[in-house]
N, CA, C and O atoms as a GROMACS GRO file, in nm:
protein
  504
    1MET      N    1  12.335  10.974   7.172
    1MET     CA    2  12.346  10.961   7.305
    1MET      C    3  12.410  11.094   7.368
    1MET      O    4  12.516  11.141   7.330
    2ALA      N    5  12.335  11.143   7.462
    2ALA     CA    6  12.385  11.269   7.509
    2ALA      C    7  12.494  11.258   7.613
    2ALA      O    8  12.517  11.153   7.673
    3GLN      N    9  12.564  11.379   7.633
    3GLN     CA   10  12.669  11.360   7.743
    3GLN      C   11  12.668  11.491   7.828
    3GLN      O   12  12.626  11.597   7.783
    4VAL      N   13  12.712  11.478   7.946
    4VAL     CA   14  12.694  11.586   8.048
    4VAL      C   15  12.843  11.588   8.109
    4VAL      O   16  12.917  11.490   8.103
    5THR      N   17  12.876  11.701   8.165
    5THR     CA   18  13.004  11.705   8.250
    5THR      C   19  12.950  11.741   8.393
    5THR      O   20  12.873  11.836   8.411
    6VAL      N   21  12.990  11.671   8.480
    6VAL     CA   22  12.960  11.684   8.610
    6VAL      C   23  13.078  11.702   8.699
    6VAL      O   24  13.183  11.650   8.658
    7THR      N   25  13.081  11.766   8.813
    7THR     CA   26  13.202  11.795   8.907
    7THR      C   27  13.169  11.722   9.024
    7THR      O   28  13.058  11.734   9.075
    8ILE      N   29  13.262  11.640   9.075
    8ILE     CA   30  13.242  11.570   9.190
    8ILE      C   31  13.382  11.573   9.265
    8ILE      O   32  13.484  11.532   9.209
    9ALA      N   33  13.382  11.622   9.391
    9ALA     CA   34  13.506  11.651   9.464
    9ALA      C   35  13.611  11.727   9.372
    9ALA      O   36  13.727  11.689   9.359
   10GLY      N   37  13.566  11.817   9.322
   10GLY     CA   38  13.651  11.920   9.247
   10GLY      C   39  13.697  11.868   9.113
   10GLY      O   40  13.767  11.938   9.040
   11GLN      N   41  13.657  11.742   9.078
   11GLN     CA   42  13.709  11.675   8.948
   11GLN      C   43  13.594  11.677   8.852
   11GLN      O   44  13.483  11.637   8.887
   12ALA      N   45  13.619  11.725   8.731
   12ALA     CA   46  13.508  11.728   8.622
   12ALA      C   47  13.526  11.583   8.546
   12ALA      O   48  13.632  11.531   8.512
   13TYR      N   49  13.398  11.536   8.529
   13TYR     CA   50  13.380  11.398   8.465
   13TYR      C   51  13.287  11.412   8.347
   13TYR      O   52  13.180  11.469   8.366
   14ARG      N   53  13.315  11.370   8.238
   14ARG     CA   54  13.219  11.373   8.116
   14ARG      C   55  13.165  11.235   8.115
   14ARG      O   56  13.238  11.136   8.108
   15ILE      N   57  13.019  11.230   8.123
   15ILE     CA   58  12.946  11.112   8.136
   15ILE      C   59  12.833  11.101   8.007
   15ILE      O   60  12.770  11.198   7.966
   16ALA      N   61  12.823  10.990   7.963
   16ALA     CA   62  12.720  10.967   7.863
   16ALA      C   63  12.600  10.920   7.923
   16ALA      O   64  12.602  10.849   8.024
   17CYS      N   65  12.494  10.956   7.867
   17CYS     CA   66  12.358  10.921   7.913
   17CYS      C   67  12.245  10.943   7.803
   17CYS      O   68  12.259  11.011   7.701
   18ALA      N   69  12.136  10.878   7.838
   18ALA     CA   70  12.025  10.871   7.744
   18ALA      C   71  11.983  11.020   7.715
   18ALA      O   72  12.013  11.106   7.798
   19GLU      N   73  11.916  11.051   7.601
   19GLU     CA   74  11.864  11.181   7.575
   19GLU      C   75  11.753  11.224   7.668
   19GLU      O   76  11.658  11.149   7.687
   20GLY      N   77  11.761  11.331   7.720
   20GLY     CA   78  11.677  11.377   7.823
   20GLY      C   79  11.681  11.337   7.968
   20GLY      O   80  11.595  11.361   8.053
   21GLU      N   81  11.804  11.266   7.983
   21GLU     CA   82  11.834  11.233   8.130
   21GLU      C   83  11.958  11.318   8.190
   21GLU      O   84  12.007  11.301   8.302
   22GLU      N   85  11.995  11.402   8.102
   22GLU     CA   86  12.096  11.502   8.148
   22GLU      C   87  12.073  11.570   8.277
   22GLU      O   88  12.163  11.575   8.361
   23ALA      N   89  11.956  11.625   8.298
   23ALA     CA   90  11.932  11.697   8.428
   23ALA      C   91  11.923  11.592   8.545
   23ALA      O   92  11.962  11.622   8.658
   24HIS      N   93  11.875  11.480   8.520
   24HIS     CA   94  11.870  11.391   8.623
   24HIS      C   95  12.010  11.335   8.661
   24HIS      O   96  12.033  11.317   8.780
   25LEU      N   97  12.098  11.308   8.576
   25LEU     CA   98  12.242  11.276   8.602
   25LEU      C   99  12.307  11.398   8.667
   25LEU      O  100  12.376  11.375   8.766
   26GLU      N  101  12.297  11.502   8.634
   26GLU     CA  102  12.346  11.620   8.694
   26GLU      C  103  12.295  11.631   8.843
   26GLU      O  104  12.378  11.658   8.930
   27ARG      N  105  12.164  11.612   8.877
   27ARG     CA  106  12.117  11.612   9.019
   27ARG      C  107  12.182  11.495   9.094
   27ARG      O  108  12.221  11.519   9.208
   28LEU      N  109  12.198  11.378   9.048
   28LEU     CA  110  12.256  11.262   9.104
   28LEU      C  111  12.411  11.289   9.138
   28LEU      O  112  12.459  11.248   9.243
   29ALA      N  113  12.478  11.353   9.052
   29ALA     CA  114  12.603  11.385   9.070
   29ALA      C  115  12.634  11.497   9.187
   29ALA      O  116  12.724  11.487   9.271
   30ALA      N  117  12.544  11.600   9.174
   30ALA     CA  118  12.538  11.699   9.266
   30ALA      C  119  12.510  11.635   9.428
   30ALA      O  120  12.573  11.672   9.527
   31SER      N  121  12.412  11.541   9.427
   31SER     CA  122  12.379  11.477   9.545
   31SER      C  123  12.503  11.411   9.606
   31SER      O  124  12.528  11.421   9.726
   32TYR      N  125  12.581  11.341   9.516
   32TYR     CA  126  12.697  11.268   9.547
   32TYR      C  127  12.814  11.352   9.601
   32TYR      O  128  12.882  11.322   9.699
   33ASP      N  129  12.827  11.464   9.522
   33ASP     CA  130  12.920  11.570   9.558
   33ASP      C  131  12.890  11.634   9.692
   33ASP      O  132  12.985  11.676   9.759
   34ALA      N  133  12.765  11.647   9.737
   34ALA     CA  134  12.733  11.716   9.853
   34ALA      C  135  12.757  11.602   9.962
   34ALA      O  136  12.804  11.640  10.070
   35LYS      N  137  12.733  11.486   9.948
   35LYS     CA  138  12.773  11.374  10.041
   35LYS      C  139  12.921  11.371  10.074
   35LYS      O  140  12.962  11.345  10.188
   36ILE      N  141  13.009  11.402   9.960
   36ILE     CA  142  13.154  11.405   9.989
   36ILE      C  143  13.184  11.533  10.067
   36ILE      O  144  13.263  11.531  10.162
   37ALA      N  145  13.124  11.641  10.030
   37ALA     CA  146  13.151  11.756  10.108
   37ALA      C  147  13.103  11.756  10.258
   37ALA      O  148  13.170  11.805  10.349
   38GLU      N  149  12.978  11.697  10.276
   38GLU     CA  150  12.952  11.665  10.423
   38GLU      C  151  13.045  11.570  10.491
   38GLU      O  152  13.070  11.592  10.609
   39MET      N  153  13.099  11.470  10.431
   39MET     CA  154  13.189  11.387  10.490
   39MET      C  155  13.336  11.459  10.520
   39MET      O  156  13.405  11.443  10.621
   40ARG      N  157  13.363  11.533  10.419
   40ARG     CA  158  13.496  11.625  10.437
   40ARG      C  159  13.474  11.711  10.556
   40ARG      O  160  13.567  11.732  10.633
   41GLY      N  161  13.354  11.764  10.576
   41GLY     CA  162  13.327  11.851  10.679
   41GLY      C  163  13.343  11.769  10.818
   41GLY      O  164  13.400  11.818  10.915
   42SER      N  165  13.294  11.655  10.818
   42SER     CA  166  13.277  11.572  10.938
   42SER      C  167  13.424  11.515  10.981
   42SER      O  168  13.467  11.520  11.096
   43PHE      N  169  13.494  11.461  10.869
   43PHE     CA  170  13.617  11.392  10.887
   43PHE      C  171  13.736  11.458  10.852
   43PHE      O  172  13.840  11.404  10.887
   44GLY      N  173  13.742  11.575  10.784
   44GLY     CA  174  13.845  11.656  10.740
   44GLY      C  175  13.900  11.593  10.626
   44GLY      O  176  13.832  11.511  10.563
   45GLU      N  177  14.033  11.625  10.586
   45GLU     CA  178  14.094  11.587  10.482
   45GLU      C  179  14.161  11.452  10.500
   45GLU      O  180  14.273  11.449  10.552
   46ILE      N  181  14.100  11.338  10.459
   46ILE     CA  182  14.160  11.209  10.478
   46ILE      C  183  14.184  11.139  10.346
   46ILE      O  184  14.212  11.020  10.339
   47GLY      N  185  14.169  11.227  10.232
   47GLY     CA  186  14.202  11.162  10.109
   47GLY      C  187  14.084  11.157  10.036
   47GLY      O  188  13.981  11.111  10.087
   48ASP      N  189  14.089  11.210   9.896
   48ASP     CA  190  13.959  11.205   9.808
   48ASP      C  191  13.905  11.079   9.790
   48ASP      O  192  13.782  11.066   9.795
   49LEU      N  193  13.991  10.962   9.766
   49LEU     CA  194  13.933  10.843   9.733
   49LEU      C  195  13.864  10.776   9.856
   49LEU      O  196  13.760  10.710   9.846
   50ARG      N  197  13.928  10.796   9.970
   50ARG     CA  198  13.860  10.755  10.084
   50ARG      C  199  13.724  10.813  10.121
   50ARG      O  200  13.628  10.746  10.159
   51LEU      N  201  13.725  10.960  10.105
   51LEU     CA  202  13.594  11.025  10.121
   51LEU      C  203  13.499  10.982  10.000
   51LEU      O  204  13.376  10.986  10.016
   52GLN      N  205  13.547  10.948   9.897
   52GLN     CA  206  13.448  10.911   9.785
   52GLN      C  207  13.371  10.768   9.813
   52GLN      O  208  13.253  10.743   9.789
   53VAL      N  209  13.476  10.674   9.872
   53VAL     CA  210  13.424  10.546   9.916
   53VAL      C  211  13.331  10.556  10.026
   53VAL      O  212  13.231  10.486  10.037
   54MET      N  213  13.371  10.652  10.112
   54MET     CA  214  13.280  10.657  10.229
   54MET      C  215  13.137  10.717  10.188
   54MET      O  216  13.032  10.676  10.237
   55ALA      N  217  13.145  10.819  10.093
   55ALA     CA  218  13.021  10.881  10.054
   55ALA      C  219  12.938  10.776   9.975
   55ALA      O  220  12.817  10.770   9.992
   56ALA      N  221  13.002  10.695   9.889
   56ALA     CA  222  12.934  10.585   9.814
   56ALA      C  223  12.872  10.496   9.904
   56ALA      O  224  12.755  10.460   9.890
   57ILE      N  225  12.948  10.458   9.996
   57ILE     CA  226  12.882  10.353  10.100
   57ILE      C  227  12.772  10.412  10.188
   57ILE      O  228  12.681  10.342  10.230
   58ALA      N  229  12.783  10.544  10.214
   58ALA     CA  230  12.674  10.613  10.286
   58ALA      C  231  12.542  10.618  10.203
   58ALA      O  232  12.433  10.590  10.254
   59GLN      N  233  12.556  10.653  10.073
   59GLN     CA  234  12.454  10.651   9.980
   59GLN      C  235  12.385  10.522   9.952
   59GLN      O  236  12.264  10.507   9.933
   60ALA      N  237  12.479  10.427   9.951
   60ALA     CA  238  12.426  10.283   9.922
   60ALA      C  239  12.341  10.239  10.044
   60ALA      O  240  12.237  10.174  10.029
   61ASP      N  241  12.392  10.280  10.172
   61ASP     CA  242  12.317  10.256  10.285
   61ASP      C  243  12.178  10.318  10.286
   61ASP      O  244  12.074  10.256  10.312
   62GLU      N  245  12.187  10.443  10.257
   62GLU     CA  246  12.045  10.518  10.241
   62GLU      C  247  11.966  10.453  10.148
   62GLU      O  248  11.847  10.441  10.178
   63LEU      N  249  12.009  10.404  10.031
   63LEU     CA  250  11.935  10.327   9.932
   63LEU      C  251  11.884  10.210   9.981
   63LEU      O  252  11.766  10.179   9.961
   64ASP      N  253  11.969  10.135  10.052
   64ASP     CA  254  11.921   9.998  10.115
   64ASP      C  255  11.814  10.021  10.217
   64ASP      O  256  11.718   9.943  10.213
   65ALA      N  257  11.814  10.115  10.305
   65ALA     CA  258  11.716  10.165  10.406
   65ALA      C  259  11.587  10.202  10.322
   65ALA      O  260  11.476  10.166  10.361
   66THR      N  261  11.604  10.271  10.210
   66THR     CA  262  11.484  10.317  10.142
   66THR      C  263  11.411  10.194  10.074
   66THR      O  264  11.288  10.188  10.066
   67ARG      N  265  11.489  10.104  10.030
   67ARG     CA  266  11.427   9.990   9.969
   67ARG      C  267  11.358   9.899  10.075
   67ARG      O  268  11.252   9.842  10.047
   68LYS      N  269  11.416   9.884  10.195
   68LYS     CA  270  11.348   9.801  10.309
   68LYS      C  271  11.229   9.878  10.343
   68LYS      O  272  11.124   9.814  10.353
   69ARG      N  273  11.226  10.000  10.362
   69ARG     CA  274  11.111  10.087  10.397
   69ARG      C  275  10.993  10.074  10.290
   69ARG      O  276  10.874  10.063  10.320
   70LEU      N  277  11.045  10.077  10.165
   70LEU     CA  278  10.944  10.054  10.060
   70LEU      C  279  10.875   9.920  10.047
   70LEU      O  280  10.758   9.902  10.014
   71ALA      N  281  10.972   9.820  10.081
   71ALA     CA  282  10.914   9.684  10.083
   71ALA      C  283  10.808   9.667  10.214
   71ALA      O  284  10.707   9.597  10.211
   72SER      N  285  10.845   9.736  10.314
   72SER     CA  286  10.754   9.727  10.431
   72SER      C  287  10.634   9.792  10.403
   72SER      O  288  10.528   9.734  10.429
   73LEU      N  289  10.634   9.924  10.344
   73LEU     CA  290  10.507   9.979  10.299
   73LEU      C  291  10.432   9.906  10.193
   73LEU      O  292  10.310   9.914  10.190
   74GLU      N  293  10.497   9.838  10.106
   74GLU     CA  294  10.415   9.759  10.006
   74GLU      C  295  10.354   9.644  10.077
   74GLU      O  296  10.241   9.607  10.043
   75ALA      N  297  10.425   9.581  10.181
   75ALA     CA  298  10.364   9.467  10.245
   75ALA      C  299  10.247   9.525  10.339
   75ALA      O  300  10.150   9.452  10.364
   76GLU      N  301  10.255   9.644  10.386
   76GLU     CA  302  10.143   9.714  10.475
   76GLU      C  303  10.029   9.735  10.376
   76GLU      O  304   9.916   9.696  10.407
   77LEU      N  305  10.049   9.793  10.263
   77LEU     CA  306   9.949   9.817  10.174
   77LEU      C  307   9.871   9.698  10.119
   77LEU      O  308   9.750   9.702  10.096
   78ALA      N  309   9.949   9.592  10.098
   78ALA     CA  310   9.887   9.455  10.056
   78ALA      C  311   9.802   9.397  10.171
   78ALA      O  312   9.702   9.329  10.151
   79ARG      N  313   9.847   9.429  10.284
   79ARG     CA  314   9.771   9.378  10.407
   79ARG      C  315   9.635   9.455  10.430
   79ARG      O  316   9.528   9.403  10.460
   80LEU      N  317   9.660   9.589  10.409
   80LEU     CA  318   9.528   9.672  10.408
   80LEU      C  319   9.442   9.644  10.309
   80LEU      O  320   9.322   9.641  10.336
   81LYS      N  321   9.486   9.619  10.178
   81LYS     CA  322   9.389   9.583  10.072
   81LYS      C  323   9.328   9.448  10.104
   81LYS      O  324   9.209   9.428  10.081
   82SER      N  325   9.407   9.354  10.158
   82SER     CA  326   9.351   9.235  10.191
   82SER      C  327   9.233   9.232  10.294
   82SER      O  328   9.130   9.165  10.288
   83SER      N  329   9.275   9.323  10.393
   83SER     CA  330   9.182   9.326  10.509
   83SER      C  331   9.063   9.408  10.492
   83SER      O  332   8.961   9.385  10.556
   84SER      N  333   9.074   9.514  10.397
   84SER     CA  334   8.969   9.581  10.357
   84SER      C  335   8.874   9.505  10.260
   84SER      O  336   8.755   9.535  10.248
   85GLY      N  337   8.936   9.401  10.190
   85GLY     CA  338   8.860   9.300  10.111
   85GLY      C  339   8.779   9.205  10.194
   85GLY      O  340   8.666   9.168  10.164
   86ASP      N  341   8.845   9.168  10.305
   86ASP     CA  342   8.788   9.084  10.402
   86ASP      C  343   8.674   9.153  10.467
   86ASP      O  344   8.570   9.090  10.484
   87GLU      N  345   8.685   9.282  10.507
   87GLU     CA  346   8.601   9.347  10.580
   87GLU      C  347   8.470   9.377  10.474
   87GLU      O  348   8.355   9.375  10.518
   88ARG      N  349   8.498   9.402  10.342
   88ARG     CA  350   8.396   9.412  10.258
   88ARG      C  351   8.308   9.278  10.236
   88ARG      O  352   8.186   9.279  10.218
   89ALA      N  353   8.382   9.173  10.239
   89ALA     CA  354   8.316   9.030  10.240
   89ALA      C  355   8.231   9.012  10.356
   89ALA      O  356   8.117   8.966  10.349
   90ARG      N  357   8.295   9.054  10.476
   90ARG     CA  358   8.213   9.036  10.598
   90ARG      C  359   8.070   9.122  10.587
   90ARG      O  360   7.961   9.076  10.619
   91MET      N  361   8.091   9.255  10.535
   91MET     CA  362   7.964   9.322  10.529
   91MET      C  363   7.873   9.269  10.436
   91MET      O  364   7.753   9.265  10.463
   92ILE      N  365   7.922   9.224  10.317
   92ILE     CA  366   7.814   9.153  10.218
   92ILE      C  367   7.756   9.025  10.294
   92ILE      O  368   7.636   8.999  10.286
   93GLU      N  369   7.835   8.952  10.360
   93GLU     CA  370   7.763   8.831  10.417
   93GLU      C  371   7.677   8.867  10.538
   93GLU      O  372   7.589   8.789  10.574
   94ALA      N  373   7.701   8.984  10.601
   94ALA     CA  374   7.606   9.038  10.691
   94ALA      C  375   7.467   9.074  10.636
   94ALA      O  376   7.359   9.040  10.684
   95ARG      N  377   7.489   9.150  10.525
   95ARG     CA  378   7.368   9.185  10.452
   95ARG      C  379   7.288   9.073  10.390
   95ARG      O  380   7.166   9.078  10.383
   96LEU      N  381   7.365   8.960  10.338
   96LEU     CA  382   7.297   8.849  10.301
   96LEU      C  383   7.234   8.776  10.402
   96LEU      O  384   7.125   8.722  10.378
   97ALA      N  385   7.290   8.766  10.517
   97ALA     CA  386   7.231   8.685  10.634
   97ALA      C  387   7.111   8.766  10.684
   97ALA      O  388   7.016   8.703  10.731
   98GLU      N  389   7.108   8.895  10.679
   98GLU     CA  390   6.985   8.980  10.717
   98GLU      C  391   6.880   8.954  10.610
   98GLU      O  392   6.762   8.948  10.644
   99GLY      N  393   6.914   8.938  10.491
   99GLY     CA  394   6.799   8.912  10.392
   99GLY      C  395   6.757   8.772  10.403
   99GLY      O  396   6.639   8.740  10.392
  100VAL      N  397   6.848   8.689  10.425
  100VAL     CA  398   6.785   8.542  10.450
  100VAL      C  399   6.708   8.539  10.582
  100VAL      O  400   6.613   8.461  10.592
  101HIS      N  401   6.738   8.612  10.676
  101HIS     CA  402   6.657   8.609  10.815
  101HIS      C  403   6.515   8.674  10.774
  101HIS      O  404   6.409   8.619  10.806
  102ARG      N  405   6.521   8.788  10.705
  102ARG     CA  406   6.398   8.842  10.680
  102ARG      C  407   6.301   8.761  10.589
  102ARG      O  408   6.180   8.758  10.607
  103ALA      N  409   6.366   8.695  10.488
  103ALA     CA  410   6.292   8.593  10.412
  103ALA      C  411   6.232   8.483  10.495
  103ALA      O  412   6.115   8.449  10.477
  104ALA      N  413   6.310   8.424  10.587
  104ALA     CA  414   6.268   8.318  10.670
  104ALA      C  415   6.157   8.358  10.763
  104ALA      O  416   6.068   8.279  10.794
  105GLU      N  417   6.164   8.492  10.812
  105GLU     CA  418   6.048   8.540  10.888
  105GLU      C  419   5.924   8.552  10.816
  105GLU      O  420   5.816   8.524  10.868
  106ARG      N  421   5.936   8.599  10.681
  106ARG     CA  422   5.835   8.606  10.597
  106ARG      C  423   5.768   8.465  10.566
  106ARG      O  424   5.646   8.446  10.565
  107ILE      N  425   5.845   8.387  10.545
  107ILE     CA  426   5.791   8.238  10.507
  107ILE      C  427   5.724   8.194  10.615
  107ILE      O  428   5.613   8.143  10.596
  108GLU      N  429   5.773   8.205  10.745
  108GLU     CA  430   5.714   8.154  10.866
  108GLU      C  431   5.578   8.225  10.886
  108GLU      O  432   5.480   8.159  10.920
  109TRP      N  433   5.571   8.370  10.862
  109TRP     CA  434   5.446   8.438  10.870
  109TRP      C  435   5.348   8.379  10.777
  109TRP      O  436   5.235   8.353  10.819
  110LEU      N  437   5.384   8.355  10.650
  110LEU     CA  438   5.296   8.298  10.538
  110LEU      C  439   5.255   8.168  10.570
  110LEU      O  440   5.140   8.135  10.538
  111ALA      N  441   5.333   8.082  10.633
  111ALA     CA  442   5.295   7.941  10.687
  111ALA      C  443   5.196   7.943  10.782
  111ALA      O  444   5.099   7.867  10.776
  112ARG      N  445   5.213   8.037  10.884
  112ARG     CA  446   5.118   8.048  10.996
  112ARG      C  447   4.984   8.119  10.950
  112ARG      O  448   4.874   8.096  11.001
  113SER      N  449   5.008   8.211  10.847
  113SER     CA  450   4.890   8.269  10.792
  113SER      C  451   4.794   8.176  10.729
  113SER      O  452   4.672   8.184  10.743
  114LEU      N  453   4.861   8.083  10.654
  114LEU     CA  454   4.783   7.989  10.586
  114LEU      C  455   4.725   7.881  10.680
  114LEU      O  456   4.618   7.825  10.657
  115ASN      N  457   4.799   7.856  10.783
  115ASN     CA  458   4.735   7.751  10.866
  115ASN      C  459   4.626   7.821  10.956
  115ASN      O  460   4.541   7.751  11.012
  116ALA      N  461   4.627   7.952  10.970
  116ALA     CA  462   4.536   8.022  11.057
  116ALA      C  463   4.412   8.070  10.961
  116ALA      O  464   4.317   8.131  11.012
  117GLY      N  465   4.414   8.048  10.852
  117GLY     CA  466   4.320   8.088  10.747
  117GLY      C  467   4.329   8.225  10.720
  117GLY      O  468   4.224   8.287  10.700
  118GLY      N  469   4.450   8.292  10.717
  118GLY     CA  470   4.475   8.420  10.669
  118GLY      C  471   4.440   8.515  10.772
  118GLY      O  472   4.422   8.631  10.737
  119GLN      N  473   4.426   8.480  10.907
  119GLN     CA  474   4.387   8.580  11.011
  119GLN      C  475   4.504   8.655  11.078
  119GLN      O  476   4.476   8.752  11.149
  120GLU      N  477   4.632   8.617  11.062
  120GLU     CA  478   4.737   8.674  11.120
  120GLU      C  479   4.776   8.811  11.042
  120GLU      O  480   4.750   8.825  10.922
  121GLN      N  481   4.840   8.908  11.117
  121GLN     CA  482   4.897   9.024  11.050
  121GLN      C  483   5.035   8.996  11.016
  121GLN      O  484   5.103   8.922  11.087
  122GLU      N  485   5.085   9.059  10.895
  122GLU     CA  486   5.219   9.052  10.860
  122GLU      C  487   5.302   9.131  10.951
  122GLU      O  488   5.266   9.243  10.987
  123PRO      N  489   5.427   9.070  10.996
  123PRO     CA  490   5.518   9.143  11.085
  123PRO      C  491   5.584   9.253  11.001
  123PRO      O  492   5.607   9.239  10.881
  124ARG      N  493   5.612   9.364  11.072
  124ARG     CA  494   5.677   9.468  11.016
  124ARG      C  495   5.835   9.448  10.993
  124ARG      O  496   5.900   9.390  11.079
  125SER      N  497   5.887   9.488  10.891
  125SER     CA  498   6.041   9.486  10.870
  125SER      C  499   6.106   9.589  10.938
  125SER      O  500   6.047   9.696  10.942
  126ALA      N  501   6.221   9.581  10.995
  126ALA     CA  502   6.294   9.678  11.061
  126ALA      C  503   6.357   9.762  10.962
  126ALA      O  504   6.428   9.856  10.996
   0.00000   0.00000   0.00000
């Protein structure tokens, strides 16, 4: 198991992580440290623990908003896939209906032709 040392709000913390995850953990810690620094800039020195709690809640809020947005986008994607499938089905149905209509016209022409002794000309297809 790998270990990294990260600095958050001026304090160094040694944290264990899976091999290869060191850089990822360092980026997460840096993001959290930046959030604390941002809040310190906005609210001043109100205590390290309070700043850390506020930063954690702010990042949890961002994560929650991102999850909601992702769920919304996944629902929209599913709706689009479903509607495009419906559209495809409508196009296939229209082609089939057109084919059936042409076949019916051809059958009617053949029937008239047989009844008239083969004198009628075949209609042209569009």
